[in-house]
C-alpha positions as CSV (number, residue, x, y, z in Angstrom):
1,M,6.1,-2.8,-122.0
2,I,8.8,-0.3,-121.1
3,D,8.4,1.8,-118.0
4,W,9.5,5.2,-119.4
5,L,9.0,7.0,-116.1
6,G,11.3,4.5,-114.3
7,F,13.8,4.8,-117.1
8,L,13.8,8.6,-116.8
9,V,14.2,8.4,-113.0
10,V,17.3,6.1,-113.4
11,L,18.7,8.4,-116.1
12,V,18.4,11.5,-114.0
13,A,19.8,9.8,-110.9
14,A,22.8,8.5,-112.9
15,L,23.5,11.9,-114.3
16,V,23.2,13.7,-111.0
17,G,25.3,11.0,-109.2
18,A,28.0,11.3,-111.9
19,C,28.0,15.1,-111.7
20,I,28.3,14.9,-107.9
21,V,31.3,12.5,-108.0
22,V,33.1,14.4,-110.7
23,A,32.5,17.9,-109.2
24,T,33.4,17.0,-105.7
25,Y,36.5,15.1,-106.7
26,S,37.8,17.9,-109.0
27,F,37.0,20.5,-106.4
28,G,38.9,18.4,-103.9
29,I,42.0,18.3,-106.2
30,R,41.8,22.0,-106.6
31,L,41.6,22.6,-102.9
32,L,44.5,20.1,-102.4
33,T,46.6,22.1,-104.8
34,L,45.7,25.4,-103.1
35,S,46.8,23.9,-99.8
36,G,50.3,23.5,-101.2
37,R,50.0,19.7,-101.4
38,T,50.0,19.3,-105.2
39,P,49.6,15.6,-106.0
40,I,52.5,14.3,-108.2
41,V,51.8,11.0,-109.8
42,S,54.6,9.5,-111.8
43,P,53.2,8.0,-115.0
44,A,53.7,4.3,-115.6
45,E,55.9,3.3,-118.4
46,F,54.5,0.9,-120.9
47,T,56.6,-0.7,-123.6
48,D,54.1,0.3,-126.3
49,A,53.4,3.8,-125.0
50,I,53.4,6.7,-127.4
51,T,55.0,9.1,-124.8
52,I,57.5,7.9,-122.2
53,V,58.3,10.3,-119.4
54,T,61.9,10.4,-118.5
55,P,63.2,10.6,-114.9
56,A,64.4,14.1,-115.7
57,E,60.9,15.2,-116.7
58,I,59.5,13.7,-113.5
59,K,62.1,15.6,-111.4
60,Q,61.3,18.8,-113.3
61,A,57.6,18.4,-112.6
62,E,58.2,17.8,-108.9
63,K,60.4,20.8,-108.7
64,K,57.8,23.0,-110.4
65,A,55.1,21.8,-108.0
66,A,57.4,22.6,-105.0
67,K,58.0,26.0,-106.4
68,A,54.3,26.7,-106.9
69,A,53.6,25.5,-103.3
70,K,56.1,28.0,-102.0
71,K,54.6,30.9,-104.0
72,S,51.1,30.4,-102.5
73,P,49.6,33.7,-101.4
74,L,47.5,31.8,-98.7
75,S,48.3,32.0,-95.0
76,D,48.9,28.8,-93.1
77,R,45.4,28.9,-91.7
78,Q,43.9,29.2,-95.2
79,K,46.1,26.3,-96.4
80,T,44.9,24.2,-93.5
81,A,41.3,25.1,-94.3
82,A,41.8,24.2,-98.0
83,F,43.3,20.8,-97.0
84,V,40.4,20.0,-94.7
85,G,38.0,21.1,-97.5
86,A,39.8,18.8,-99.9
87,I,39.5,15.8,-97.6
88,A,35.8,16.6,-97.1
89,C,35.3,16.7,-100.9
90,F,37.0,13.4,-101.3
91,A,34.8,11.9,-98.6
92,V,31.6,13.2,-100.3
93,S,32.8,11.8,-103.6
94,G,33.6,8.4,-102.0
95,I,30.3,8.3,-100.2
96,A,28.4,9.1,-103.4
97,V,30.2,6.1,-105.1
98,L,29.4,3.8,-102.2
99,V,25.7,4.9,-102.2
100,G,25.6,4.2,-106.0
101,I,27.1,0.7,-105.4
102,Y,24.6,0.1,-102.6
103,L,21.7,1.0,-104.8
104,I,22.9,-1.2,-107.7
105,V,24.0,-4.4,-105.8
106,P,20.6,-5.2,-104.2
107,A,18.9,-4.7,-107.6
108,L,21.1,-7.5,-109.1
109,H,19.7,-10.0,-106.5
110,G,16.1,-8.9,-106.8
């Protein structure tokens, strides 16, 4: 016999948890960019990759990010507040992931 109510509870909890993780992480990235600290991640090169990013393209992206950071209309206090908000969003996202793991792992042993 399938416990449909239990299935529904797990489904809703998984959807809400996923939305919390994605929303807080993406909002954190947005706040990090507003604070003038645009994250630049150089893509890894794979031998069978469809697109390989050249060092010149990476340098151009870094230059573009630095230029965007200089043009920010925010004051230093606002940039600091955005950075603190970004860290808080990343912390909430990480805590949500850890809570999800905590809820799953005991269920595996039971």
